[in-house]
Each structure stands twice: as structure tokens, then as C-alpha cells.
N, C-alpha and C positions, 0 to 999 in steps of 0.2 A: 507705640504700636501702630501698625499700618492697617487701620480699619477698612480702608477701601480694598486692599489686597485680600483681606479675610472675607469680605463681602463677595467679591468676585469669585473666589474659590468655592464659597458656599453655594452660590447660584449655579456656577458652571458644573459642579459635581452632582447637581440634581436635575439637569436638563434632560437626562435620559428617560425620565419618568413620563414625558409628554405632558399634556395639559387636560387630559380627559378627567371628568369629575370622578372622584373616588372617596369613599368614606375615610375619615381621619386625615384628610389633606385639604389644603386651601390653595387657591391660585393667587400668586403674588406678582405684582408689577415690578420687574427688574429695575427699570427707571420709573420712579414714582410718578403718578399722574400729576401731583402738585409741582413736578419738575418737567412737565410737558411730556411725560412718558405716554406712549401710544397704548391703546387697548387692543393690540394685535398679538398674534401668536408668538412672534419673535421677541416680544417684550414680556412674556409670561413664563412663569415656572411654578411647578407644583411642589409645595412644601408642607411638611407636617406642621401641626399647631406650634410645637416648640421651635422648629426651624423658622417658622414665620415670625415668631416673636423675636428670635435672635437676629433675623434679617433686619427687622425694624429698629432694634436696638443699635445695630451697626450703622444704619442709615442716619439715625439721630446723632450718632457720634461724628459721622462724616460731615453731615450738613447741620451742624450744631446751631446755626442761626436761622434755620427754617422752622417757623412756629408750627406749621401743619404736621411736619414729621415728628416734632416733639409731642404734639397732642396725640398723634396716632399711636406712638409707642406707650404713652401714659394710659390711653384708653385700653390698649391690649393688656397692659399689666393689671388694670383694675378688673377686667372681665375674664382674665385667664382662668381663675379657679372655677368659673361657671361655664366655661366653653364646652366641656363634655356634656353637661346637663342640657345646654342649649342645642348641641349637635343631636342628641337623642330626640329632643323635642322636634327639631326640624326634619328629622328622618320620617316622622309620622305626619307632620303638618305642613311641610314645605309645599306651597302651591305649584312650584315648578315641577314637582313630581307627578302632578295630575295631568292626565292625557289631554283633557280639554284645554288646560292652560298652555301646554306646549303647542297644541294645534293652533290656538289663537295667536300666539307669538309668531309662529312660523308663517301663518297666512298673512299677518300684518306686515312682516318683513318682506315677504314675496311681493305683496301689493306695492310697497314703497319702492322696491327695486324696479318693478315693472313700470311704475309711473315716472321714475327718474328722480324721485325724492331722495332715495339713497343710492349711492354709487359705490361700486367695489373700490377699495383703496389700493392704489398701485404704489409699491415702495419706490422711493427715489433712487437714483443711481448712487448717491452717497450712502444710503442705507444698505443697498445691495452690496456695495464694496466693503462696507464696515463688517457686515455679517459674514461675507465670504472670507475675509482675512481672519476674522475671529474663529471660524470653524476650521480653517486650515491649521491654526496654531493649537486649538484646544477643542477638537471635535470628540464628544463623548462616545459617538458611535464607533470610532476607530480606536479610541483609547481604551474603552471597555466594551468590546463587541459582544461579550457574553450577556450583556444587559440589553442588547439591541434585538427587538423582536423580529427583525428582518434577517438577522444572522442565521445562516443555515449550516448544517453539517456538510462536509465536503469530502469526496473521495479523490485521492491522488493516484494516478497511474505512473509508476516510476519506469525509467528507461531499462532497468534490469528485469522488468516483467512483474515486479511485485506491486501490490496496491496497499494503500494505507488510508484509514479514515480519521478525520479530525472533527471536533465539535464545532469549530468555526475557522475561517481562513486565517485569522490573526494567530491562531494557535500554531500554524505551520511556521510562521515567522519566529515565534517564541521558541519552538523546539528545534527547528532546522536552520534558522538564521537566514532564510530567504526573504529578501525585501518584500514588504507588504504590497508596495506599488507594482512590483513584478508579478506577484500572484494575481492581483486584480486584473492586470493587463492580459496575463495568460488565460485567466478564466473567461474574460470577455471574448477573446479571439478563438477560444476553444482549440488551441494548438499546443498548449503546454509551454514549456520553456527548456529548450535543449541545453542551455548553459547550466541549469540547475538539475538536469536529469529528469525533467517532468515531461511525460509523453502527452498526458491529458488530465484535465480536472473536471469534475462534475459535482453539482450540488445534489444532495440526497433528499 
């Protein structure tokens, strides 16, 4: 069984969720910190508790000789039955939900950035290239545009004078067979696509 392939599919299929805090979800490091994974947005994914446990089980299978990953999954297995109880407790008592705590953390970070103690991290060219290639092949925003909060309904003006509305641009590709790249290009130029009989496109 290819555990790495299963792990990649699990992670990639959940990237559309973003990384904003949300009840019933946890933030997972795609490349574990014990393997030098960064604590940056590009290395984070939001998983449910059960998905998080599965992800760590897969990592323990992939890196079977890494003691820290083995310990992590064992710790999750021991605490999994109590996680719901702990979650409810933290909803009421988590200090990070207190306005005074958030203000203190924010002011501390701002002061450190102002003094130069903390510096914004700039991704390396290698990282930029890696993520660019990855998103070209498996971008959830184009693969599943209906889950993209930026996807907008669109109205198409056809050459024959009729108009038609779609819930998102990718739907035109699915129903009409018009290449998605052509639609994006036509939308940006605002001139339609004579080849496909489109006079104009507009977002609603």
C-alpha cells in the first residue's frame, strides 16, 4: 500500500478549507515540524479530529523509523476519546479567546517586528517553484471551484443575442466544453471569445 500517495491525496483534498480557526477542526503541519516542516501557511492544512489522526497514522507508516512521529500518533490514540470533552472545555477556558490575551500577543509581535527581532519570512526560489508546480497540477480552487469562496456567478452574452447564467466559470467548461483557460482569458479582457460565440462575460 502506498501510504505516501494516500497521505498526499488526503492533504490536497482538504486545502480548500483554508487555515482559519474553526470548531471541530485542527491545524496540521503537512511536512511535520520534526522533519523540518515550516510553521507557515503553505505547510498547514485544516483537518477534522479524525482526519488529523488518520494523517498522523499515515505519517507513522511512511516514516516508521522516526520516533517522534510514532510518539505523536500514540499520544493521539490515547487521548482521542477525550478530545471532544477537552474541546468543549477549551471553548470556555481557552486564554487565546480572551481579548486581553490577543491584544498582548499582537502588541508583542508588533514590537518585535518594529525592533527587528522578528523578520518576515521570505520563501526561497525553490519553495516558490515547488508550490507553483504543485498548484498547476492539483489546484483545489480550479478542481473544485464551487468550494472556492472567491468563485462568482457569471453571465455569458452569446453571439446569437441570448444570455445565460452559471454558478461559476468552471461550470461553463463542464456544460459547454469551452476550455477553462479560454474563459479566464476572455473574462479578464472583457471582450468575450469570437471562436466560441461569446460576446461578453460578466461576474454577477
